[in-house]
DRENDO-1510 file (C-alpha; in Angstrom, 1 decimal, always signed):
<recs>
REC; n; res; u; v; w
REC; 1; MET; -6.6; +25.8; +2.0 .
REC; 2; PRO; -6.2; +23.7; -0.9 .
REC; 3; GLU; -8.3; +20.6; -1.7 .
REC; 4; VAL; -6.1; +18.0; -3.3 .
REC; 5; ALA; -6.3; +15.4; -6.1 .
REC; 6; VAL; -4.8; +12.0; -7.0 .
REC; 7; ALA; -4.3; +13.4; -11.1 .
REC; 8; GLY; -2.2; +10.3; -12.1 .
REC; 9; PHE; -1.1; +6.8; -11.1 .
REC; 10; ALA; +0.8; +4.0; -12.5 .
REC; 11; GLN; +2.5; +0.8; -11.4 .
REC; 12; ALA; +5.0; -1.3; -12.6 .
REC; 13; PRO; +4.3; -4.8; -12.6 .
REC; 14; ASN; +4.9; -6.7; -9.3 .
REC; 15; VAL; +7.1; -9.6; -10.3 .
REC; 16; ARG; +9.1; -11.7; -7.7 .
REC; 17; GLU; +12.6; -10.7; -9.3 .
REC; 18; THR; +13.7; -8.2; -11.2 .
REC; 19; PRO; +17.5; -7.7; -12.5 .
REC; 20; GLY; +17.3; -4.1; -11.8 .
REC; 21; THR; +19.4; -2.2; -9.1 .
REC; 22; THR; +17.8; -1.9; -5.7 .
REC; 23; ASN; +17.6; +1.6; -6.2 .
REC; 24; GLY; +14.5; +1.7; -8.3 .
REC; 25; VAL; +15.7; +2.9; -11.5 .
REC; 26; GLU; +15.0; +0.9; -13.6 .
REC; 27; MET; +10.9; +0.4; -12.4 .
REC; 28; LEU; +11.0; +4.2; -12.0 .
REC; 29; VAL; +11.6; +5.4; -15.5 .
REC; 30; PRO; +8.6; +3.9; -17.3 .
REC; 31; ILE; +6.3; +4.7; -14.6 .
REC; 32; PHE; +7.5; +7.7; -14.8 .
REC; 33; ALA; +6.9; +8.8; -18.5 .
REC; 34; GLU; +3.6; +6.6; -18.0 .
REC; 35; VAL; +2.0; +9.5; -15.9 .
REC; 36; PHE; +3.8; +12.0; -17.5 .
REC; 37; ALA; +2.0; +11.0; -20.5 .
REC; 38; ALA; -1.5; +10.2; -19.3 .
REC; 39; THR; -1.5; +14.1; -17.4 .
REC; 40; GLY; +0.0; +15.8; -20.1 .
REC; 41; LEU; +2.9; +17.0; -17.2 .
REC; 42; SER; +6.8; +17.2; -17.6 .
REC; 43; LYS; +9.5; +16.9; -14.8 .
REC; 44; GLU; +9.7; +20.7; -15.0 .
REC; 45; ASP; +6.4; +21.0; -14.6 .
REC; 46; ILE; +6.5; +19.4; -10.6 .
REC; 47; GLY; +6.7; +21.1; -7.3 .
REC; 48; PHE; +7.7; +18.8; -5.0 .
REC; 49; TRP; +9.1; +14.9; -5.0 .
REC; 50; CYS; +8.3; +12.8; -2.1 .
REC; 51; SER; +9.4; +9.2; -2.3 .
REC; 52; GLY; +9.1; +6.3; -0.2 .
REC; 53; SER; +11.7; +3.4; +0.4 .
REC; 54; SER; +13.7; +1.8; +2.5 .
REC; 55; ASP; +17.8; +1.5; +3.1 .
REC; 56; TYR; +17.8; -1.4; +5.1 .
REC; 57; LEU; +15.9; -3.5; +2.2 .
REC; 58; ALA; +18.1; -1.9; -0.4 .
REC; 59; GLY; +21.2; -3.1; +1.8 .
REC; 60; ARG; +23.1; +0.3; +1.3 .
REC; 61; ALA; +22.9; +3.7; +2.7 .
REC; 62; PHE; +20.9; +6.7; +1.0 .
REC; 63; SER; +19.7; +4.2; -1.6 .
REC; 64; PHE; +16.4; +7.0; -1.8 .
REC; 65; ILE; +19.4; +9.7; -3.1 .
REC; 66; ALA; +20.3; +7.0; -6.1 .
REC; 67; ALA; +16.8; +6.6; -7.2 .
REC; 68; VAL; +16.5; +10.4; -8.2 .
REC; 69; ASP; +18.4; +9.4; -10.8 .
REC; 70; ALA; +15.5; +8.6; -12.2 .
REC; 71; ILE; +14.2; +11.7; -12.1 .
REC; 72; GLY; +17.4; +13.6; -13.6 .
REC; 73; ALA; +19.9; +16.2; -12.4 .
REC; 74; PHE; +18.2; +19.4; -14.1 .
REC; 75; PRO; +16.6; +21.4; -13.9 .
REC; 76; PRO; +17.1; +20.8; -9.7 .
REC; 77; ILE; +14.1; +19.9; -7.6 .
REC; 78; HIS; +12.4; +19.8; -4.2 .
REC; 79; GLU; +12.4; +16.2; -3.0 .
REC; 80; SER; +11.9; +14.8; +0.4 .
REC; 81; HIS; +11.5; +11.3; +1.6 .
REC; 82; VAL; +10.3; +8.9; +3.9 .
REC; 83; GLU; +11.9; +5.5; +5.1 .
REC; 84; MET; +8.3; +3.9; +5.0 .
REC; 85; ASP; +6.1; +2.4; +2.5 .
REC; 86; ALA; +5.5; +6.0; -0.1 .
REC; 87; ALA; +1.3; +6.1; +1.1 .
REC; 88; TRP; +3.6; +8.3; +4.2 .
REC; 89; ALA; +5.0; +10.3; +1.5 .
REC; 90; LEU; +1.9; +11.3; +0.2 .
REC; 91; TYR; +0.5; +12.2; +3.3 .
REC; 92; GLU; +3.8; +14.4; +3.3 .
REC; 93; ALA; +2.9; +15.6; -0.2 .
REC; 94; TRP; -0.6; +16.2; +0.4 .
REC; 95; LEU; +0.5; +18.7; +3.3 .
REC; 96; LYS; +2.8; +21.1; +1.0 .
REC; 97; ILE; -0.6; +21.7; -0.9 .
REC; 98; ARG; -2.6; +22.4; +1.7 .
REC; 99; MET; -0.2; +24.8; +3.1 .
REC; 100; GLY; -0.1; +26.4; -0.5 .
REC; 101; GLU; +3.9; +25.7; -1.1 .
REC; 102; VAL; +3.4; +24.0; -5.0 .
REC; 103; ASP; +0.0; +22.6; -6.3 .
REC; 104; THR; +1.6; +19.5; -7.8 .
REC; 105; ALA; +3.4; +17.3; -6.4 .
REC; 106; LEU; +5.1; +13.7; -7.5 .
REC; 107; VAL; +4.8; +11.0; -5.4 .
REC; 108; TYR; +6.6; +7.8; -5.5 .
REC; 109; GLY; +7.9; +4.3; -4.1 .
REC; 110; PHE; +9.9; +1.2; -4.2 .
REC; 111; GLY; +11.2; -2.0; -3.0 .
REC; 112; LYS; +13.3; -4.7; -4.5 .
REC; 113; ALA; +12.8; -6.9; -1.4 .
REC; 114; SER; +14.1; -10.2; -3.8 .
REC; 115; ALA; +18.1; -8.3; -3.5 .
REC; 116; GLY; +17.8; -9.3; +0.1 .
REC; 117; GLN; +16.1; -11.8; +3.2 .
REC; 118; LEU; +12.8; -10.0; +3.3 .
REC; 119; ARG; +11.4; -12.0; +6.1 .
REC; 120; ARG; +14.2; -11.2; +8.0 .
REC; 121; VAL; +15.0; -7.4; +7.9 .
REC; 122; LEU; +11.7; -6.6; +8.9 .
REC; 123; ALA; +12.2; -8.1; +12.4 .
REC; 124; MET; +14.2; -4.6; +12.0 .
REC; 125; GLN; +11.0; -3.4; +13.0 .
REC; 126; LEU; +10.4; -5.2; +16.2 .
REC; 127; ASP; +11.0; -4.1; +19.7 .
REC; 128; PRO; +14.7; -4.1; +19.9 .
REC; 129; TYR; +15.1; -5.3; +23.6 .
REC; 130; VAL; +12.7; -7.9; +24.1 .
REC; 131; VAL; +11.4; -9.1; +20.8 .
REC; 132; GLY; +13.9; -8.4; +18.3 .
REC; 133; PRO; +17.1; -9.9; +19.6 .
REC; 134; LEU; +14.3; -12.9; +19.0 .
REC; 135; TRP; +14.7; -12.8; +15.1 .
REC; 136; PRO; +10.9; -14.0; +14.6 .
REC; 137; ASP; +10.5; -13.2; +10.6 .
REC; 138; SER; +6.9; -11.6; +9.7 .
REC; 139; LEU; +5.5; -14.9; +9.1 .
REC; 140; ALA; +5.8; -16.3; +12.5 .
REC; 141; ILE; +4.1; -13.3; +13.8 .
REC; 142; ALA; +1.6; -12.7; +11.4 .
REC; 143; GLY; +1.0; -16.5; +12.4 .
REC; 144; LEU; +0.9; -15.6; +16.0 .
REC; 145; GLN; -1.8; -13.4; +14.7 .
REC; 146; ALA; -3.6; -16.0; +12.9 .
REC; 147; ARG; -4.1; -18.0; +15.9 .
REC; 148; MET; -5.4; -15.8; +18.1 .
REC; 149; GLY; -8.1; -15.2; +15.7 .
REC; 150; LEU; -9.1; -18.8; +15.2 .
REC; 151; ASP; -8.7; -19.7; +19.0 .
REC; 152; ALA; -10.9; -16.7; +19.6 .
REC; 153; GLY; -14.1; -17.8; +17.1 .
REC; 154; LEU; -13.0; -14.5; +15.2 .
REC; 155; TRP; -13.0; -16.8; +11.7 .
REC; 156; SER; -12.0; -19.9; +10.3 .
REC; 157; GLU; -8.6; -21.1; +8.0 .
REC; 158; LYS; -11.9; -21.5; +5.2 .
REC; 159; ASP; -12.9; -18.2; +5.7 .
REC; 160; LEU; -9.1; -17.3; +5.1 .
REC; 161; ALA; -8.8; -19.5; +2.2 .
REC; 162; GLU; -12.8; -17.2; +0.8 .
REC; 163; VAL; -10.2; -14.1; +0.6 .
REC; 164; ALA; -7.4; -15.4; -1.5 .
REC; 165; VAL; -10.4; -17.0; -3.8 .
REC; 166; ARG; -11.6; -14.0; -4.0 .
REC; 167; SER; -8.2; -11.9; -4.3 .
REC; 168; ARG; -7.0; -13.8; -7.2 .
REC; 169; ALA; -10.2; -13.5; -9.3 .
REC; 170; ASP; -9.9; -10.2; -9.2 .
REC; 171; ALA; -6.4; -10.2; -10.0 .
REC; 172; ALA; -7.1; -11.6; -12.8 .
REC; 173; GLY; -8.4; -8.8; -14.2 .
REC; 174; ASN; -5.0; -6.4; -13.1 .
REC; 175; PRO; -1.2; -6.5; -15.3 .
REC; 176; ALA; +0.2; -5.8; -12.7 .
REC; 177; ALA; -0.5; -8.3; -10.3 .
REC; 178; GLN; +1.9; -11.6; -9.6 .
REC; 179; VAL; -0.4; -14.4; -8.8 .
REC; 180; SER; -4.1; -14.1; -10.0 .
REC; 181; GLY; -6.2; -16.4; -11.7 .
REC; 182; VAL; -9.5; -18.8; -10.5 .
REC; 183; VAL; -9.1; -21.4; -7.4 .
REC; 184; GLY; -11.4; -23.0; -5.0 .
REC; 185; THR; -11.9; -22.7; -1.5 .
REC; 186; ALA; -11.1; -26.5; -1.4 .
REC; 187; GLU; -7.8; -27.2; -3.4 .
REC; 188; LEU; -6.5; -23.9; -1.8 .
REC; 189; MET; -7.1; -25.7; +1.8 .
REC; 190; ASP; -5.6; -29.2; +1.0 .
REC; 191; ALA; -2.6; -26.7; +1.0 .
REC; 192; PRO; +0.7; -27.7; +3.3 .
REC; 193; TYR; +0.8; -25.1; +6.3 .
REC; 194; VAL; +3.7; -22.5; +5.9 .
REC; 195; ALA; +3.0; -20.8; +9.3 .
REC; 196; ASP; +0.8; -22.7; +11.1 .
REC; 197; PRO; -1.9; -21.8; +10.6 .
REC; 198; LEU; -1.3; -19.6; +7.7 .
REC; 199; ARG; -0.3; -21.3; +3.8 .
REC; 200; GLU; +1.0; -19.6; +0.9 .
REC; 201; HIS; -2.0; -18.0; -0.3 .
REC; 202; ASP; -2.7; -16.7; +3.3 .
REC; 203; ILE; +0.6; -14.9; +2.8 .
REC; 204; ALA; +1.4; -11.6; +0.4 .
REC; 205; PRO; +4.4; -12.7; -2.3 .
REC; 206; VAL; +7.9; -11.2; -2.2 .
REC; 207; SER; +7.8; -9.2; -4.8 .
REC; 208; ASP; +10.1; -6.4; -6.7 .
REC; 209; GLY; +8.0; -3.3; -7.8 .
REC; 210; ALA; +7.8; +0.5; -7.8 .
REC; 211; ALA; +4.5; +2.6; -7.9 .
REC; 212; VAL; +3.8; +6.4; -8.2 .
REC; 213; ILE; +1.2; +8.8; -7.6 .
REC; 214; VAL; +0.8; +12.5; -9.5 .
REC; 215; LEU; -0.5; +15.0; -7.0 .
REC; 216; ALA; -2.5; +18.5; -7.6 .
REC; 217; SER; -5.0; +21.2; -6.4 .
REC; 218; ALA; -8.3; +20.5; -7.1 .
REC; 219; GLU; -8.0; +23.0; -8.7 .
REC; 220; ARG; -5.7; +22.3; -11.1 .
REC; 221; ALA; -6.3; +18.7; -11.3 .
REC; 222; LYS; -9.6; +19.5; -13.7 .
REC; 223; ASP; -6.8; +20.4; -16.3 .
REC; 224; LEU; -4.7; +16.9; -16.2 .
REC; 225; VAL; -8.0; +14.6; -16.0 .
REC; 226; ASP; -11.7; +14.0; -16.4 .
REC; 227; ARG; -12.6; +12.7; -13.3 .
REC; 228; PRO; -10.5; +14.1; -10.1 .
REC; 229; ALA; -10.4; +12.1; -7.3 .
REC; 230; ILE; -10.7; +14.5; -5.0 .
REC; 231; LEU; -8.6; +13.4; -1.1 .
REC; 232; THR; -11.2; +14.3; +1.2 .
REC; 233; GLY; -9.4; +12.7; +4.3 .
REC; 234; ILE; -6.1; +11.5; +5.5 .
REC; 235; GLU; -5.8; +10.0; +9.1 .
REC; 236; HIS; -2.7; +8.2; +10.4 .
REC; 237; ARG; -2.9; +6.4; +14.0 .
REC; 238; VAL; -0.3; +4.5; +15.5 .
REC; 239; ASP; -0.4; +1.0; +17.7 .
REC; 240; SER; +2.0; +0.4; +20.3 .
REC; 241; PRO; +5.0; -1.7; +18.5 .
REC; 242; VAL; +4.9; -4.0; +22.0 .
REC; 243; LEU; +3.3; -7.0; +20.4 .
REC; 244; GLY; +2.0; -7.9; +24.1 .
REC; 245; ALA; +0.6; -5.3; +24.8 .
REC; 246; ARG; -2.4; -4.8; +22.3 .
REC; 247; ASP; -5.4; -6.9; +20.9 .
REC; 248; LEU; -3.8; -8.5; +17.7 .
REC; 249; THR; -7.5; -9.2; +16.8 .
REC; 250; ARG; -8.4; -6.2; +16.5 .
REC; 251; SER; -6.5; -3.0; +14.7 .
REC; 252; PRO; -7.3; +0.2; +17.2 .
REC; 253; SER; -5.0; +2.3; +15.2 .
REC; 254; THR; -7.1; +1.5; +11.8 .
REC; 255; GLU; -10.3; +1.9; +13.9 .
REC; 256; ALA; -9.4; +5.3; +15.2 .
REC; 257; ALA; -8.3; +6.8; +11.8 .
REC; 258; ALA; -11.9; +5.7; +10.2 .
REC; 259; LYS; -14.0; +7.5; +13.3 .
REC; 260; ALA; -12.2; +10.6; +12.1 .
REC; 261; LEU; -12.6; +10.1; +8.6 .
REC; 262; ASP; -15.9; +10.2; +7.1 .
REC; 263; LEU; -17.1; +6.6; +5.1 .
REC; 264; ASP; -20.8; +6.9; +4.8 .
REC; 265; GLY; -21.1; +6.0; +1.1 .
REC; 266; VAL; -18.2; +4.6; +0.1 .
REC; 267; GLU; -18.2; +2.0; -2.7 .
REC; 268; LEU; -14.8; +0.0; -2.5 .
REC; 269; ALA; -12.1; -0.5; -0.2 .
REC; 270; GLU; -8.4; -0.6; -1.0 .
REC; 271; LEU; -6.3; -2.4; +1.9 .
REC; 272; HIS; -3.2; -3.0; +2.2 .
REC; 273; ALA; -3.5; -7.1; +4.2 .
REC; 274; GLN; -1.0; -8.7; +3.2 .
REC; 275; PHE; -2.2; -11.2; +4.9 .
REC; 276; THR; -5.6; -13.1; +4.8 .
REC; 277; HIS; -7.0; -12.6; +8.4 .
REC; 278; GLN; -5.3; -8.9; +7.6 .
REC; 279; GLU; -8.5; -8.5; +5.9 .
REC; 280; LEU; -10.9; -9.9; +7.6 .
REC; 281; ILE; -9.5; -7.4; +10.7 .
REC; 282; LEU; -9.5; -4.1; +8.6 .
REC; 283; ARG; -12.9; -4.8; +7.2 .
REC; 284; SER; -13.9; -4.7; +11.0 .
REC; 285; ALA; -12.4; -1.7; +11.9 .
REC; 286; LEU; -13.4; +0.3; +9.1 .
REC; 287; GLY; -17.4; -1.2; +9.7 .
REC; 288; LEU; -17.5; -2.3; +5.9 .
REC; 289; GLY; -20.4; -3.8; +4.9 .
REC; 290; ALA; -21.1; -6.7; +2.4 .
REC; 291; ASP; -21.8; -4.0; +0.1 .
REC; 292; VAL; -18.7; -2.5; -0.1 .
REC; 293; ARG; -16.5; -4.0; -2.6 .
REC; 294; ILE; -13.0; -5.0; -0.8 .
REC; 295; ASN; -9.9; -4.9; -3.1 .
REC; 296; PRO; -11.3; -5.5; -6.6 .
REC; 297; SER; -7.3; -4.7; -8.0 .
REC; 298; GLY; -6.4; -8.3; -6.0 .
REC; 299; GLY; -4.8; -6.3; -3.2 .
REC; 300; ALA; -1.1; -7.0; -1.7 .
REC; 301; LEU; -2.1; -10.4; -1.4 .
REC; 302; THR; -2.0; -10.8; -5.2 .
REC; 303; GLY; +1.6; -8.5; -5.2 .
REC; 304; ASN; +3.2; -7.2; -2.3 .
REC; 305; PRO; +6.1; -4.6; -3.1 .
REC; 306; MET; +7.5; -3.4; -0.3 .
REC; 307; PHE; +7.5; +0.5; +0.4 .
REC; 308; SER; +4.7; +0.9; -2.7 .
REC; 309; ALA; +1.8; -1.5; -2.6 .
REC; 310; GLY; +0.7; +0.7; +0.4 .
REC; 311; LEU; +0.7; +3.7; -2.1 .
REC; 312; ALA; -0.6; +1.3; -5.0 .
REC; 313; ARG; -3.5; +1.0; -3.3 .
REC; 314; ILE; -4.2; +4.8; -3.2 .
REC; 315; GLY; -4.0; +4.7; -6.5 .
REC; 316; GLU; -5.7; +2.0; -7.1 .
REC; 317; ALA; -8.4; +3.0; -5.8 .
REC; 318; ALA; -8.2; +7.0; -7.0 .
REC; 319; ALA; -8.0; +4.9; -11.2 .
REC; 320; ARG; -11.5; +3.3; -10.0 .
REC; 321; ILE; -12.6; +7.2; -9.6 .
REC; 322; HIS; -11.0; +8.7; -12.9 .
REC; 323; ARG; -12.2; +5.2; -14.5 .
REC; 324; GLY; -16.2; +6.4; -13.1 .
REC; 325; GLU; -16.1; +3.3; -12.0 .
REC; 326; ALA; -17.0; +4.4; -8.0 .
REC; 327; SER; -17.1; +8.2; -6.7 .
REC; 328; LYS; -16.4; +7.1; -3.3 .
REC; 329; ALA; -13.5; +5.0; -2.0 .
REC; 330; VAL; -11.7; +4.8; +1.2 .
REC; 331; ALA; -7.4; +3.5; +0.9 .
REC; 332; HIS; -5.3; +2.0; +3.5 .
REC; 333; ALA; -2.0; +1.4; +4.2 .
REC; 334; THR; +0.3; +0.1; +6.8 .
REC; 335; GLY; +3.8; -0.5; +8.0 .
REC; 336; GLY; +5.2; -2.1; +11.6 .
REC; 337; PRO; +4.0; -5.4; +12.5 .
REC; 338; ALA; +1.1; -6.7; +12.6 .
REC; 339; LEU; -0.5; -4.0; +11.8 .
REC; 340; GLN; +1.0; -1.5; +13.8 .
REC; 341; GLN; +0.7; +1.6; +11.8 .
REC; 342; ASN; -2.3; +2.1; +9.9 .
REC; 343; LEU; -2.9; +5.0; +7.0 .
REC; 344; LEU; -6.0; +5.9; +5.8 .
REC; 345; ALA; -7.4; +7.9; +2.8 .
REC; 346; VAL; -10.6; +8.9; +1.7 .
REC; 347; LEU; -10.9; +10.2; -2.2 .
REC; 348; GLU; -14.2; +11.3; -3.4 .
REC; 349; SER; -15.2; +12.2; -6.8 .
REC; 350; ARG; -17.0; +15.7; -7.8 .
</recs>
């Protein structure tokens, strides 16, 4: 089967609120144009389109169909969609190319979290019989997870603050970041709790945003970008949705996905950690050493548009390979409460 490469990546600025509609068209049109200009492709050259978004977040049915307006009505397209972060749409598109059905694909994700009550909407992901009816928001669940790790001595509040300090400093070079700047650990630890033991800096901001990736067979990618980022492996694993049935201080699904991949020689990791303590869990699950650079883009802590932040982690890792800043990277995306679902992608230059 043909190998698949990331040939292009673009993302909209991560902002607290955009005046655009919930179908993402206003955010998507400029970044479609950006990747087409970078790769020399046009929409007529794309064999398959796949998107990730959420009708629950948009507040209306089939919002992803309205997003197709960003592509245009003619010529007709071959299109699909996942009600998930667009990293899972990338997995579908990757399979299309691997099976030889097409040699190019465009994957995009979008979310306008400012349009509703995001942290309440996310309760819809919970067990509908026992936990869901209690309507705990995403911060409450993450706070429980963080507290379990603190009580077990796996991390300290200072460890969490240090993750935030590094993320904000790295985000200073990312024009898409929503939060950036150099701050001190002591300054952050003086802030009040939002969901004990989590403070504001421990929590990814509510964000509007979108991201797009162009995939191509490895042969085709050579004509589109100087250093294609070959997807040498993708794995997806799932943990129980029942919070009491698993150890929330670990991520067994990430561990299982990592075991199925070759992570030797990884130089950087883009982790979809929406809370500071979740970065620590993921680093442990992946077995990443101190020599691996974590989230050089700033990560989701500096901009977390729902349903595109995971795809952006793959795009950010690929962009580092395109620019010659790395030869091998791993990207991670998550979905569900407390790191329930996890997808890993390994990217390499050849």
